C-alpha positions as CSV (number, residue, x, y, z in Angstrom):
1,M,15.5,-8.7,20.4
2,E,13.1,-7.6,17.4
3,N,14.3,-4.9,15.3
4,S,12.7,-1.7,16.7
5,A,10.5,-1.2,13.4
6,I,9.5,-4.4,12.7
7,N,8.2,-4.4,16.5
8,G,6.1,-1.3,15.5
9,K,4.7,-2.9,12.3
10,K,3.8,-6.2,14.5
11,I,1.9,-4.4,16.7
12,A,0.1,-2.6,14.2
13,A,-0.6,-5.6,12.1
14,N,-1.9,-7.6,15.5
15,K,-4.6,-4.7,16.1
16,A,-5.7,-4.6,12.4
17,I,-6.8,-8.0,12.3
18,E,-8.7,-7.3,15.2
19,Y,-11.4,-6.1,12.7
20,V,-11.6,-9.4,11.1
21,R,-14.6,-11.4,11.2
22,N,-15.8,-14.7,10.0
23,G,-17.4,-14.8,6.6
24,M,-15.5,-11.7,5.4
25,T,-14.3,-10.8,1.9
26,L,-10.6,-9.5,2.6
27,G,-8.0,-7.5,0.6
28,L,-4.2,-8.3,1.4
29,G,-1.6,-6.0,1.0
30,T,1.8,-6.2,0.2
31,G,5.2,-5.1,2.0
32,S,7.1,-5.3,5.4
33,T,4.0,-4.5,7.3
34,A,1.1,-6.2,5.5
35,Y,3.3,-9.3,5.9
36,W,2.6,-9.5,9.6
37,A,-1.4,-8.8,9.0
38,I,-1.4,-11.6,6.3
39,R,0.9,-14.3,8.8
40,G,-1.6,-13.1,11.6
41,I,-4.8,-14.1,9.4
42,G,-3.2,-17.4,8.6
43,D,-3.2,-17.9,12.3
44,M,-6.7,-17.4,12.5
45,V,-7.7,-19.5,9.7
46,K,-5.7,-22.1,11.3
47,N,-8.2,-21.9,14.5
48,G,-10.7,-22.0,12.6
49,L,-11.8,-18.6,10.9
50,S,-13.4,-18.7,7.6
51,V,-12.6,-15.8,5.0
52,R,-11.8,-15.4,1.8
53,A,-9.1,-12.7,0.0
54,I,-7.9,-11.4,-2.6
55,A,-3.9,-10.6,-2.9
56,T,-2.3,-7.2,-4.0
57,S,0.5,-8.8,-5.7
58,I,2.3,-12.4,-6.6
59,Q,4.6,-11.9,-3.4
60,S,1.6,-11.6,-1.2
61,E,-0.5,-14.2,-2.7
62,E,2.6,-17.0,-1.9
63,L,2.3,-15.9,1.5
64,A,-1.5,-16.1,1.6
65,R,-1.3,-19.9,0.0
66,E,1.4,-20.8,2.4
67,M,-0.9,-19.7,5.2
68,N,-3.7,-21.4,3.9
69,I,-6.0,-18.4,3.3
70,P,-8.1,-18.9,0.4
71,L,-7.8,-16.8,-2.5
72,V,-10.8,-16.1,-5.0
73,P,-10.7,-14.0,-8.3
74,F,-12.4,-10.4,-8.6
75,T,-14.8,-12.8,-10.9
76,E,-16.6,-14.1,-7.5
77,I,-16.7,-10.6,-5.5
78,D,-17.9,-7.4,-6.0
79,H,-16.7,-6.2,-3.1
80,L,-14.4,-6.5,-0.5
81,D,-14.9,-5.9,3.5
82,I,-11.9,-5.2,4.5
83,T,-8.1,-4.4,3.5
84,I,-5.4,-4.0,5.3
85,D,-2.2,-2.7,4.0
86,G,0.9,-0.5,4.8
87,A,2.1,2.6,3.5
88,D,5.2,4.5,2.9
89,E,3.7,7.9,4.3
90,V,0.7,9.3,5.9
91,D,0.1,12.8,6.4
92,P,-2.7,14.3,9.0
93,A,-5.4,14.5,6.1
94,F,-5.0,10.6,5.4
95,N,-3.4,11.2,1.6
96,L,-1.2,8.4,1.3
97,I,2.1,7.6,-0.7
98,K,2.4,3.9,-1.1
99,G,4.2,2.0,-3.9
100,G,7.4,1.3,-2.2
101,G,6.8,-2.5,-2.3
102,G,6.2,-2.2,-6.3
103,A,2.7,-3.3,-6.1
104,L,0.6,0.5,-6.1
105,L,-1.7,-0.5,-9.1
106,R,-2.7,-3.7,-7.7
107,E,-3.0,-2.4,-4.5
108,K,-5.1,0.9,-5.6
109,I,-7.9,-1.2,-7.8
110,V,-8.1,-3.6,-4.1
111,A,-8.6,-0.2,-2.1
112,S,-11.2,1.1,-4.8
113,A,-13.5,-2.0,-4.6
114,T,-12.9,-2.2,-0.3
115,R,-15.5,-1.1,2.2
116,F,-13.3,-0.7,4.8
117,Y,-10.0,0.4,4.6
118,I,-7.2,0.2,7.1
119,I,-4.0,1.2,6.7
120,I,-0.8,0.0,9.0
121,V,2.1,1.6,9.9
122,D,4.8,2.2,12.5
123,E,5.0,5.5,13.7
124,T,7.4,6.7,12.1
125,K,5.6,7.1,8.2
126,L,3.4,9.8,10.0
127,V,4.2,12.9,8.4
128,K,3.3,16.7,8.7
129,Q,3.3,17.0,4.9
130,L,3.9,14.1,2.3
131,G,7.3,14.3,0.0
132,R,10.1,12.9,2.4
133,F,9.5,9.7,0.6
134,P,9.5,9.5,-3.4
135,L,6.2,8.9,-5.0
136,P,6.3,5.9,-7.0
137,V,4.8,6.3,-10.6
138,E,3.6,3.0,-12.6
139,V,4.5,3.8,-16.0
140,A,4.1,1.6,-19.5
141,P,7.5,0.3,-20.7
142,F,6.8,1.7,-24.1
143,G,7.7,5.7,-24.4
144,W,8.6,5.9,-20.6
145,E,11.3,8.2,-21.7
146,L,8.8,10.7,-22.9
147,T,6.9,9.6,-19.5
148,E,9.8,10.5,-17.3
149,R,10.2,14.2,-19.1
150,R,6.9,15.1,-19.1
151,L,7.0,13.9,-14.9
152,T,10.1,16.2,-14.7
153,A,8.6,19.2,-16.0
154,L,6.2,19.1,-13.1
155,G,9.3,19.6,-11.0
156,C,10.6,16.3,-9.4
157,T,13.7,14.5,-9.9
158,L,13.3,11.0,-10.8
159,A,15.0,7.8,-11.0
160,R,13.6,4.6,-13.1
161,R,13.5,2.0,-10.3
162,M,16.4,-1.2,-11.0
163,A,16.5,-4.5,-9.8
164,G,20.4,-5.0,-10.1
165,D,21.4,-3.9,-13.2
166,K,17.9,-4.1,-15.1
167,P,15.0,-2.0,-14.6
168,F,12.4,-3.5,-11.9
169,L,9.3,-4.6,-13.0
170,T,5.7,-4.6,-11.5
171,D,3.5,-7.7,-11.6
172,N,1.8,-5.9,-14.3
173,Q,5.3,-5.7,-16.3
174,H,5.4,-2.0,-16.0
175,Y,8.3,0.0,-14.8
176,I,8.4,2.4,-11.6
177,L,9.9,5.9,-12.1
178,D,10.5,7.4,-8.5
179,C,9.8,11.0,-8.5
180,S,10.9,13.4,-5.7
181,F,9.4,16.5,-5.5
182,G,10.1,17.4,-1.9
183,T,7.6,18.6,0.5
184,I,4.0,18.2,-1.7
185,A,1.7,21.3,-0.5
186,D,-1.3,20.2,-2.4
187,P,-1.3,16.1,-2.8
188,P,-4.9,15.7,-4.7
189,Q,-3.9,18.6,-7.3
190,L,-0.4,16.9,-7.9
191,H,-2.0,13.4,-8.3
192,R,-4.4,14.7,-10.9
193,Q,-1.4,16.5,-12.8
194,V,0.7,13.3,-12.6
195,S,-2.3,10.9,-13.5
196,D,-3.4,13.3,-16.5
197,I,0.3,12.2,-18.0
198,T,-0.2,9.7,-20.8
199,G,2.0,6.6,-20.1
200,V,1.3,6.6,-16.4
201,M,-0.8,3.7,-15.4
202,E,-1.1,5.0,-11.8
203,D,0.6,6.9,-9.1
204,G,1.7,6.2,-5.4
205,F,-0.9,9.0,-4.3
206,F,-4.0,7.3,-2.2
207,I,-6.3,10.3,-1.9
208,N,-9.3,9.8,0.3
209,M,-9.3,6.0,0.7
210,A,-8.3,5.0,4.3
211,N,-10.9,4.9,6.5
212,I,-8.3,4.1,9.7
213,V,-4.8,4.4,10.2
214,I,-3.3,1.9,13.0
215,A,-0.1,3.5,14.3
216,G,2.5,1.0,15.9
217,S,5.3,2.3,18.4
218,P,8.4,0.7,18.2
219,S,8.9,1.4,21.8
220,G,5.7,-1.2,21.9
221,G,2.5,-0.7,24.1
222,D,-0.6,-0.4,22.4
223,A,-1.0,0.8,18.5
224,R,-2.7,4.1,17.9
225,V,-6.1,3.9,16.1
226,L,-6.7,7.1,14.3
227,A,-9.5,8.1,13.1
228,K,-10.4,9.4,9.4
229,P,-10.8,12.9,9.4
230,Q,-14.1,14.7,9.2
């Protein structure tokens, strides 16, 4: 029997890949939900689908190669047709917190180049207000202690993400500071405040980027497709 959370993620991923068409250039997300979308696209390629893709992490690149999905560099494209990625939290205005998988900078670069951005989650990631999940902030290792103090001054408690007994490093060799703000009343404003801090490479707020959110239920059944609020 599959774990119910995994089942919800697979249901959402399977619905998302229905939007993929022959000839598209795709963005491949990172994390446990995007994993299922990449595998599904790989199965479609095996059955004759012709696409090319850019992955948001080394981990996703490796999975794409394993599934024989052709990868291209940004030098060969000027936009992506569709990107399918997960999120750690989604509020009713489609503000997102991402970065639990540690790829937020690359994910945001890909998202910013995407014409139709699909977020896939299990239903537990839909929240009334962001903040239960700590906000990941990718920072330069040089002077990170100063960056930490300036982030703390915004009202959070934070922890530097670790990998065993060493600091976790992103694919871009940056640290991640996981910042717990509690309930976040105004995500766009806090995003601006965090982004203004020197030493911050990127934060995990994805504001006004998602076009649709697809939520899978752990109990099975059809995924819900939520349209972007007007």
